C-alpha positions as CSV (number, residue, x, y, z in Angstrom):
1,M,-146.4,-140.9,-89.2
2,G,-146.1,-144.4,-87.8
3,P,-144.5,-143.5,-84.4
4,I,-146.7,-140.5,-83.9
5,E,-149.8,-142.7,-84.2
6,T,-148.4,-145.1,-81.7
7,Q,-147.7,-142.3,-79.4
8,Q,-151.3,-141.0,-79.7
9,S,-152.8,-144.4,-79.0
10,S,-150.6,-144.8,-76.0
11,S,-151.5,-141.4,-74.7
12,L,-155.2,-142.1,-75.1
13,S,-154.9,-145.3,-73.2
14,R,-153.0,-143.6,-70.5
15,K,-155.7,-140.9,-70.3
16,D,-158.3,-143.6,-69.8
17,E,-156.2,-145.1,-67.1
18,K,-156.0,-141.7,-65.4
19,N,-159.8,-141.2,-65.5
20,E,-160.4,-144.7,-63.9
21,P,-160.0,-145.0,-60.1
22,L,-156.8,-146.4,-58.8
23,K,-157.0,-150.1,-58.2
24,P,-154.7,-152.0,-55.8
25,A,-152.2,-154.3,-57.3
26,F,-153.5,-157.2,-55.0
27,P,-157.3,-156.8,-54.6
28,D,-157.7,-160.1,-52.8
29,C,-155.3,-159.0,-50.0
30,L,-156.4,-156.7,-47.1
31,F,-153.6,-154.7,-45.6
32,T,-154.4,-153.6,-42.1
33,E,-151.2,-151.6,-41.6
34,D,-148.9,-149.6,-43.9
35,P,-146.1,-151.8,-45.1
36,V,-143.7,-148.9,-45.0
37,S,-144.3,-148.5,-41.2
38,D,-143.1,-152.1,-40.7
39,L,-139.7,-151.3,-42.2
40,T,-136.8,-150.5,-40.0
41,P,-135.0,-147.2,-40.4
42,L,-132.1,-148.8,-42.3
43,E,-134.5,-150.5,-44.8
44,S,-136.4,-147.2,-45.3
45,T,-133.2,-145.4,-46.2
46,R,-132.3,-148.2,-48.7
47,V,-135.7,-147.8,-50.4
48,D,-135.2,-144.1,-50.7
49,E,-131.8,-144.5,-52.2
50,S,-133.2,-147.0,-54.7
51,F,-135.9,-144.5,-55.7
52,Q,-133.3,-141.7,-56.1
53,A,-131.1,-143.9,-58.2
54,E,-134.0,-144.8,-60.3
55,W,-135.1,-141.2,-60.9
56,A,-131.5,-140.0,-61.3
57,E,-130.7,-142.5,-64.2
58,P,-133.7,-142.3,-66.5
59,F,-131.8,-143.5,-69.5
60,E,-130.8,-146.7,-67.9
61,L,-134.5,-147.5,-67.2
62,L,-135.3,-147.3,-70.9
63,T,-133.2,-150.3,-71.6
64,I,-135.1,-152.4,-69.1
65,P,-138.1,-154.3,-70.6
66,E,-141.6,-153.3,-69.5
67,D,-142.6,-156.8,-68.3
68,Q,-140.5,-156.3,-65.2
69,F,-142.6,-153.4,-63.9
70,E,-146.1,-155.1,-64.1
71,D,-146.3,-155.8,-60.4
72,Y,-145.5,-152.3,-59.2
73,G,-148.8,-150.5,-59.8
74,E,-148.2,-146.8,-60.4
75,V,-144.5,-147.3,-61.2
76,V,-145.5,-149.1,-64.4
77,S,-147.3,-146.2,-65.8
78,S,-144.5,-143.7,-65.0
79,C,-141.8,-145.9,-66.6
80,S,-143.9,-146.5,-69.6
81,I,-144.5,-142.7,-69.9
82,R,-140.8,-142.0,-69.8
83,S,-139.9,-144.7,-72.3
84,S,-142.6,-143.4,-74.7
85,S,-141.4,-139.8,-74.3
86,C,-137.8,-140.8,-75.1
87,R,-139.0,-142.9,-78.0
88,V,-140.9,-139.9,-79.3
89,H,-137.8,-137.7,-79.1
90,D,-135.7,-140.3,-80.9
91,S,-138.3,-140.8,-83.5
92,C,-138.7,-137.1,-84.1
93,A,-135.0,-136.7,-84.3
94,C,-134.8,-139.5,-86.8
95,D,-137.6,-138.1,-88.8
96,L,-136.1,-134.6,-88.9
97,S,-132.7,-135.9,-89.9
98,S,-134.1,-138.2,-92.5
99,M,-136.4,-135.6,-94.0
100,D,-135.5,-134.0,-97.1
101,P,-135.8,-130.2,-96.9
102,E,-137.4,-130.1,-100.2
103,V,-140.0,-132.7,-99.5
104,S,-140.9,-131.6,-95.9
105,S,-142.7,-128.4,-95.4
106,N,-142.7,-125.9,-92.6
107,S,-146.3,-126.5,-91.7
108,E,-145.8,-130.1,-91.0
109,S,-142.8,-129.4,-88.9
110,V,-144.7,-126.8,-86.9
111,E,-147.6,-129.2,-86.4
112,K,-145.2,-131.9,-85.2
113,L,-143.5,-129.5,-82.8
114,S,-146.8,-128.3,-81.5
115,F,-148.0,-131.9,-81.0
116,L,-144.8,-132.8,-79.3
117,E,-145.0,-129.7,-77.0
118,D,-148.6,-130.7,-76.1
119,R,-147.5,-134.2,-75.4
120,I,-144.6,-133.0,-73.2
121,L,-147.0,-130.8,-71.3
122,E,-149.3,-133.7,-70.8
123,L,-146.5,-135.8,-69.6
124,E,-145.3,-133.1,-67.2
125,G,-148.9,-132.8,-65.8
126,E,-149.0,-136.5,-65.3
127,N,-145.6,-136.3,-63.5
128,F,-146.9,-133.6,-61.3
129,Q,-150.0,-135.6,-60.5
130,R,-147.9,-138.6,-59.7
131,E,-145.8,-136.5,-57.3
132,E,-148.9,-135.2,-55.6
133,K,-150.1,-138.8,-55.2
134,E,-146.7,-139.7,-53.7
135,Q,-147.0,-136.8,-51.2
136,K,-150.5,-137.9,-50.3
137,L,-149.2,-141.4,-49.7
138,H,-146.4,-140.1,-47.5
139,Q,-148.9,-138.0,-45.6
140,I,-151.2,-141.1,-45.2
141,N,-148.2,-143.1,-44.1
142,K,-147.4,-140.5,-41.4
143,D,-151.0,-140.5,-40.2
144,L,-151.0,-144.2,-40.0
145,T,-147.7,-144.3,-38.0
146,K,-149.2,-141.8,-35.6
147,K,-152.3,-143.9,-35.3
148,I,-150.2,-147.0,-34.8
149,Y,-148.3,-145.2,-32.0
150,S,-151.5,-144.1,-30.4
151,L,-152.9,-147.6,-30.6
152,E,-149.7,-149.0,-29.1
153,E,-150.1,-146.6,-26.2
154,Q,-153.7,-147.6,-25.8
155,I,-152.7,-151.2,-25.8
156,Q,-150.1,-150.6,-23.2
157,E,-152.7,-148.7,-21.1
158,Q,-155.2,-151.6,-21.5
159,K,-152.5,-154.0,-20.5
160,L,-151.8,-152.0,-17.4
161,Q,-155.5,-151.9,-16.6
162,L,-155.9,-155.6,-17.2
163,E,-152.9,-156.3,-14.9
164,E,-154.5,-154.1,-12.2
165,E,-157.8,-155.8,-12.6
166,K,-156.1,-159.2,-12.5
167,R,-154.3,-158.2,-9.3
168,E,-157.6,-157.1,-7.8
169,I,-159.4,-160.3,-8.9
170,L,-156.5,-162.4,-7.5
171,S,-156.7,-160.5,-4.2
172,Q,-160.5,-160.9,-4.0
173,R,-160.1,-164.6,-4.7
174,E,-157.4,-165.0,-2.1
175,S,-159.7,-163.2,0.4
176,C,-162.6,-165.5,-0.5
177,F,-160.3,-168.5,-0.3
178,L,-159.2,-167.5,3.1
179,K,-162.8,-167.0,4.3
180,A,-163.8,-170.3,2.8
181,E,-160.9,-172.0,4.5
182,R,-161.8,-170.5,7.9
183,K,-165.4,-171.6,7.4
184,W,-164.2,-175.1,6.4
185,R,-162.0,-175.3,9.5
186,L,-164.9,-174.2,11.8
187,E,-167.2,-176.8,10.2
188,M,-164.6,-179.5,10.6
189,E,-164.2,-178.6,14.3
190,K,-168.0,-178.8,14.7
191,L,-168.2,-182.1,12.8
192,N,-165.4,-183.5,14.9
193,A,-167.2,-182.5,18.1
194,R,-170.4,-184.0,16.7
195,I,-168.6,-187.2,15.8
196,K,-167.3,-187.5,19.4
197,V,-170.8,-187.0,20.8
198,L,-172.2,-189.6,18.4
199,Q,-169.4,-192.1,19.4
200,D,-170.4,-191.6,23.0
201,D,-174.1,-192.2,22.2
202,N,-173.1,-195.2,20.2
203,G,-171.3,-196.7,23.2
204,Q,-174.3,-196.1,25.4
205,L,-176.6,-197.6,22.8
206,S,-174.4,-200.7,22.5
207,Q,-174.6,-201.2,26.3
208,S,-178.4,-200.8,26.3
209,V,-178.7,-203.2,23.3
210,T,-177.6,-206.2,25.3
211,A,-180.3,-205.5,28.0
212,L,-182.9,-204.9,25.3
213,N,-181.9,-208.2,23.7
214,A,-182.5,-210.0,27.0
215,Q,-185.8,-208.3,27.4
216,N,-186.7,-209.2,23.8
217,R,-186.0,-212.9,24.5
218,V,-188.3,-212.8,27.5
219,L,-191.0,-211.0,25.6
220,E,-190.7,-213.6,22.7
221,K,-191.2,-216.4,25.2
222,K,-194.3,-214.6,26.6
223,V,-195.5,-214.0,23.1
224,Q,-195.2,-217.7,22.3
225,S,-197.1,-218.6,25.5
226,L,-199.8,-216.1,24.6
227,V,-200.0,-217.4,21.0
228,S,-200.5,-220.9,22.4
229,E,-203.2,-219.6,24.7
230,V,-204.8,-217.8,21.9
231,L,-204.8,-220.9,19.8
232,E,-206.4,-222.9,22.6
233,T,-209.0,-220.2,23.1
234,A,-209.6,-220.2,19.4
235,E,-210.2,-223.9,19.4
236,S,-212.5,-223.7,22.4
237,L,-214.3,-220.8,20.7
238,E,-214.7,-222.9,17.7
239,T,-216.1,-225.8,19.7
240,E,-218.5,-223.3,21.5
241,R,-219.5,-221.9,18.2
242,E,-220.3,-225.4,17.0
243,R,-222.2,-226.1,20.1
244,S,-224.2,-222.9,19.9
245,R,-224.9,-223.7,16.2
246,M,-226.3,-227.1,17.3
247,W,-228.4,-225.4,20.0
248,E,-229.6,-222.9,17.4
249,E,-230.6,-225.7,15.1
250,A,-232.4,-227.5,17.9
251,L,-234.2,-224.3,18.9
252,T,-235.2,-223.7,15.3
253,Q,-236.6,-227.2,15.2
254,Q,-238.5,-226.6,18.4
255,R,-239.8,-223.3,17.1
256,E,-241.0,-225.0,14.0
257,A,-242.6,-227.7,16.1
258,W,-244.3,-225.0,18.3
259,Q,-245.4,-223.2,15.2
260,R,-246.9,-226.4,13.8
261,E,-248.6,-227.1,17.2
262,R,-250.0,-223.5,17.2
263,Q,-251.3,-224.0,13.8
264,E,-252.9,-227.3,14.8
265,A,-254.4,-225.7,17.9
266,A,-255.8,-222.9,15.8
267,Q,-257.2,-225.6,13.4
268,L,-258.6,-227.4,16.4
269,V,-260.2,-224.2,17.7
270,E,-261.8,-223.7,14.3
271,D,-263.0,-227.3,14.3
272,L,-264.4,-226.8,17.8
273,R,-266.2,-223.7,16.7
274,C,-267.7,-225.6,13.9
275,E,-268.7,-228.4,16.3
276,L,-270.2,-225.9,18.6
277,S,-272.3,-224.4,15.8
278,R,-273.3,-228.0,14.8
279,F,-274.2,-228.8,18.5
280,Q,-276.3,-225.7,18.7
281,S,-278.1,-226.7,15.5
282,T,-278.6,-230.3,16.8
283,D,-279.9,-228.8,20.1
284,C,-282.5,-227.0,18.2
285,E,-283.4,-230.0,16.3
286,L,-283.6,-232.1,19.5
287,Q,-286.0,-229.6,21.0
288,C,-288.2,-229.6,17.9
289,C,-288.1,-233.3,17.3
290,D,-289.9,-235.8,19.6
291,D,-288.8,-239.0,18.0
292,T,-286.7,-241.2,20.4
293,G,-284.8,-242.9,17.5
294,S,-283.4,-239.7,16.3
295,T,-282.4,-238.6,19.8
296,H,-280.7,-241.9,20.3
297,S,-278.6,-241.5,17.2
298,L,-277.8,-237.9,18.2
299,W,-276.7,-239.2,21.6
300,E,-274.4,-241.6,20.1
301,E,-272.9,-239.0,17.9
302,C,-272.4,-236.7,20.8
303,E,-270.7,-239.5,22.8
304,M,-268.4,-240.2,19.9
305,E,-267.6,-236.5,19.6
306,K,-267.0,-236.3,23.3
307,Q,-264.7,-239.3,23.2
308,R,-262.8,-237.7,20.3
309,L,-262.4,-234.4,22.1
310,A,-261.2,-236.2,25.3
311,D,-258.6,-238.1,23.3
312,E,-257.4,-235.0,21.7
313,N,-257.2,-233.3,25.0
314,Q,-255.2,-236.2,26.4
315,S,-252.8,-236.1,23.5
316,L,-252.3,-232.4,24.0
317,R,-251.6,-232.9,27.7
318,E,-249.1,-235.6,26.9
319,M,-247.4,-233.3,24.3
320,N,-247.3,-230.5,26.9
321,E,-245.7,-232.9,29.4
322,D,-243.1,-234.0,26.9
323,L,-242.3,-230.4,26.1
324,Q,-242.0,-229.6,29.8
325,D,-239.6,-232.5,30.3
326,A,-237.5,-231.3,27.3
327,L,-237.4,-227.8,28.7
328,L,-236.3,-229.1,32.1
329,V,-233.5,-231.1,30.4
330,Q,-232.5,-228.1,28.3
331,N,-232.5,-225.8,31.3
332,G,-230.3,-228.3,33.2
333,S,-227.8,-228.6,30.4
334,L,-227.7,-224.8,30.0
335,C,-227.2,-224.3,33.7
336,F,-224.3,-226.9,33.7
337,S,-222.7,-225.2,30.7
338,H,-223.1,-221.8,32.4
339,R,-221.4,-223.1,35.5
340,T,-218.5,-224.4,33.6
341,H,-218.2,-221.2,31.7
342,G,-218.3,-219.2,34.9
343,E,-215.5,-221.3,36.4
344,D,-213.4,-220.7,33.2
345,S,-214.2,-217.0,33.4
346,H,-212.9,-216.9,37.0
347,S,-209.7,-218.7,36.0
348,K,-209.3,-216.7,32.8
349,P,-211.2,-213.4,33.0
350,S,-209.7,-212.1,29.7
351,S,-210.8,-215.1,27.6
352,P,-213.5,-214.6,25.0
353,V,-215.5,-217.8,26.2
354,H,-217.2,-215.7,28.9
355,T,-218.8,-213.5,26.3
356,I,-220.0,-216.5,24.3
357,A,-221.5,-218.1,27.4
358,E,-223.3,-214.8,28.1
359,E,-224.6,-214.8,24.5
360,I,-225.8,-218.4,24.9
361,D,-227.4,-217.6,28.2
362,V,-229.3,-214.7,26.6
363,C,-230.4,-217.0,23.8
364,T,-231.6,-219.6,26.2
365,K,-233.5,-217.0,28.2
366,Q,-235.2,-215.9,25.1
367,Q,-236.0,-219.5,24.2
368,I,-237.4,-220.1,27.8
369,S,-239.5,-217.0,27.5
370,A,-240.8,-218.3,24.2
371,L,-241.6,-221.7,25.8
372,N,-243.4,-220.0,28.6
373,E,-245.5,-218.1,26.1
374,Q,-246.3,-221.3,24.4
375,K,-247.3,-222.9,27.7
376,E,-249.6,-219.9,28.4
377,I,-251.1,-220.3,25.0
378,N,-251.7,-224.0,25.6
379,R,-253.2,-223.3,29.0
380,R,-255.6,-220.7,27.6
381,L,-256.5,-223.1,24.8
382,R,-257.3,-225.8,27.3
383,Q,-259.4,-223.4,29.3
384,Y,-261.2,-222.4,26.2
385,L,-261.9,-226.0,25.3
386,D,-263.2,-226.7,28.8
387,R,-265.5,-223.7,28.6
388,V,-266.8,-224.9,25.2
389,I,-267.5,-228.3,26.6
390,L,-269.2,-226.8,29.6
391,T,-271.4,-224.6,27.5
392,V,-272.4,-227.6,25.4
393,L,-273.2,-229.7,28.4
394,E,-275.2,-226.8,30.0
395,K,-277.2,-226.4,26.9
396,D,-277.8,-230.1,26.5
397,P,-277.5,-231.8,30.0
398,A,-279.1,-234.9,28.5
399,L,-275.8,-235.8,27.0
400,L,-274.5,-236.7,30.5
401,E,-277.3,-239.2,31.0
402,I,-276.4,-242.8,30.4
403,K,-279.0,-244.5,28.4
404,P,-279.3,-248.2,27.9
405,S,-278.7,-249.4,24.4
406,L,-281.8,-250.6,22.6
């Protein structure tokens, strides 16, 4: 029973292998094409002959060890099946020959035969399935070869299309290159003509540059002379400004003096008014009082006041005369400076001294008008003082009488 049990275990393991899906012998490798299609016709015939020889001599394959068929995938299972079947037959034969007819029974032999028949049927079914798989593989190989041929035809067509497109692109590029070359030649001709025109212009400019250089030298000399004249006029302008500043200072001093005199005249007028009021009061007192001693003292006071007023009037006249002399001197100096400026303006009408002289003339005119106004004020003040004195004398004519001293 030992070999039968081994056969059963091997058959069960093979059934499990049949139920499982077929796995490739090299799962890590990806075959894009059928390896059979890559073989030449001579190599394919050799492979077929080797398969025929292998199936024609089954007994020789039994002597080969099973380790040599591990890398062939499905071939391993078929070879192992054949070896197992042959071993079963041999073991059965040995068992039948070694059995004693007395010990063995018919029932056991029948069971063994039925088991062997079932096993043979299973092996035949497996062989049939293997043949079907081989047919399917051959059909797949044929389909793959057809696909390969169709793909090769498509590749050839694509190559032809690519060549045609390449030719079209090359022709387009050649046409574009020719157009660009024509444009470049036209531009080069235009640029050459432009260069010739520029060269002619450059020659004319080089000729005109010499004349312009000579004119530039003349203009530089003129500019130097004008600069020197401007410097001179600037110096004269500075001197005139200094002189005008001095005149302005003098005029400010005179104005301050006139202002002080005006204030003094106003103060004098105020004093005269006070004196007039005092005279009026004394006149009333003289009319009321009959005492001669009191009148004599009042007469002396009036004489002293009259003398004081006469002295003040004389001092005012002297001051007026001094001012008139100063005005005459100033007018003469201004006229002299105006003449000199007029001569300079005739000689140099474009110089700025003429405008400064005009400004000084305007300033002097203003100052003269101010002096005239001051003269008029002094004259009116003198007339007012005269009228005050006359009114005092008219009211008290006794003041004019000369009385002997007691």
